[in-house]
N, C-alpha and C positions, 0 to 999 in steps of 0.2 A: 368494440374495435375492429376495423375492416384493412386487412392486408391488401394492397394492388398490386398485380403483378404477376409474371409467370414463373413457374418454380424450374424453368430451365435458366433463369438468371441465376447464378450464383450470388449475387445481393440480396435476391426475393427469397431463396432458400435458405441463405446464413440467417437471415430474421426470423423464417417461420422456424425453422429448427430452435433457435436460440429462445423462441417464444414459449415452443413446447417444452423445452429443457426448464424453463422459469416458471413454468404452470400459468401462462398470463393467458388469459381467454381471448380468443378472435375468430372472426370470421374471415376466410380468402376467398378472393375474386381474381379469378385465372383471366386477366386482363392484358391482352398485348401491345407493347408499344409499335408492333409494326401494323399484323394483320388486324386489329380494331383500334387502331390511332383514335379515331373520332370519338369512342366510348371511352378510352382511357381521357380522352382531353376533356369531354363531358365532366369527368371526376378530378382531375387535376389540370388544369391548363398549360402546367409546364411538361406534361408526359413524362414524367422520370419514376421508373423503378427501383427499388420499391416505394409506393407509396403507402402513408401509414393514415387513415383516419381515424382520429382520436374520439373518443364519447362525446365530445363537445362540439365536433366537428372541425377541428382545427388539423389540418392537413400536414404532415411533417415528410421529410425526403430525407434520402442519404442514409445507407443501410448503419454506420457506424453510430450518426446522430440517433437515429429510432434508438438502437440498440440501448444509447446512452440514458434517454429517455424514460425507456421503460425500466431498466435497472434504478430508475433513481426514485419512481412514482409507481410503479405497477409489481415489481419483483417482492413484495413484503420481507424485504430481508436477504431475499436469495442473489445468488451472483454467478455468473461465470468466470469471474475475474479473482487473481486471489489477495487476500489481505495482506500476505506479507511483501512489503517492498521488494526484497531480493528476488522472491520469483516473479512479480508483478513486470520486472524491469524485463525480463525473458521473455513474457506472454507476448507484451508489447511490440516486442522485435519480431516475435514469430510471427503476429496479426499483420503487423506492417509489410513482412515481407509477402507473405499470402495476398494480401490485397494488392502490392505492386504487382505480383504474379499475375494476379486478377484483371489489373487494368491491362495489362500488356497483353493476354490472351483475347481479352475483349477487343482491344484496338486490333489484332491481328485480322481475326472472324469479321469483324467490321470491313475493313479496309479489302478483303478476299471476296467475303457477300457481296457487300453492297457497292464498290466501286469497280467502276470497268476496267477489265484488264488495260488496255491500253491507258490509262491513268494510273495506276499504280507504279508508286515511285520504289524500287528493290532497296536503294542505300536505305532509306527509312525502314523498310519492313525489314531490312537485315538486323539493322539498328534495335528497333525493338524486340526482334527473336532473342538478340544476346542479353537484352535484359530481362525477358521472359527467363531462359535458360539458366542466368544468374541468380536469379529468385529462387528456384528451384533446386541450386545447388545449395545455394545457403541455407534454405529449409531443409534438406535432406542432410545438411551437416547439425542443424539444431535436433533434428529428432536424432539422430546419430549420440549426438556429444550430452543431450538432455533428455533420454527416454522417459523419465519422470513428469517432465512437460505435457507429456502426450497422453501416460499412462495413467496418471491419478484421475480417477475421473474423467468427466467431461467439463473440459476450458472453452474460453472463446478461443483461444489457441488453435487447440484440436478440431472443432466445430468450423472455423475459417479454412484452415488448412485442408481439411476433408471435402469442406464444398468445393474449394477450389480446385483441388486436385482431380476431383471427378468431372469439374466442367472442362478443364484443361483435356485431360483424355476422351473426354466423349467429342471433342473438335479440333484440337490438336495434336492428339498422340505421338503422329509421327516427328513432331518438334522437341516433344519432352520423354522420351523412350521411359517407359516404367522400369525396364531392366536396370536403368543404374539410378533408379530411387525405391530401393527395396523398403525403406525404413515408411515412406511414404504409401507405399502398394499397402503395407501391413494396416496402417493407421487407416485408410480409407475401406479397406476390406473388413477391419474392426466394427466402424462407427457406421457405416452403410447398414449394417444389420443390426443396428439398435433401434429401439422403439421409435425416437423421435424422428429420425432419419427416415426410416421405412414410414411414419405417416407423413412424410413431406417427399413424395416421388417427382422425380425431374420431368416427368411430363405426365404429370396429374394435378389434382388438387389436393390439399392438405385435408387429413383426415380429422374427423372430430373425435376419434375415438381413442387419444391417447391424450 
């Protein structure tokens, strides 16, 4: 299988780290939807990252759908989700919050970096920023309220939260101050030093050594 996309995308990195943790073999191609748009389009005409090319040539998109497919067909019984429904509901809430934060962070980055200053609509930016901060406030609360959800091994909840937090801090740290999110800072610091995260560096290519 081939994973297409840059690891500075939290969606791509989320999939890559999860595949490492699930011991699913793959090759990674660091193709950008911006600087190498035509190359990406030659692989997937939709030009959406992440793109997963399956062994039979089928093209899959959307990080959550890719991960659902991989756990269902390639993980040999391994899972980053709890089998306990009472835990699973909280994991789903955390991942939903993290992906909401991710979506809003990406919207702000695109608005700032791609849209001309004169065309930016501040009331919309204020609304999206409020949503971003609300998602992180809820995530911090979850990390404080249910530390075991993030401490017992590595789950999809902890992986997605840590990946999205790193992305937000690298791009929008002024909007989401680290000092008011100590639990998320701690989680990120712990996971970014694990083998799976180190094998998927934000500014590089997935290492085959893990």
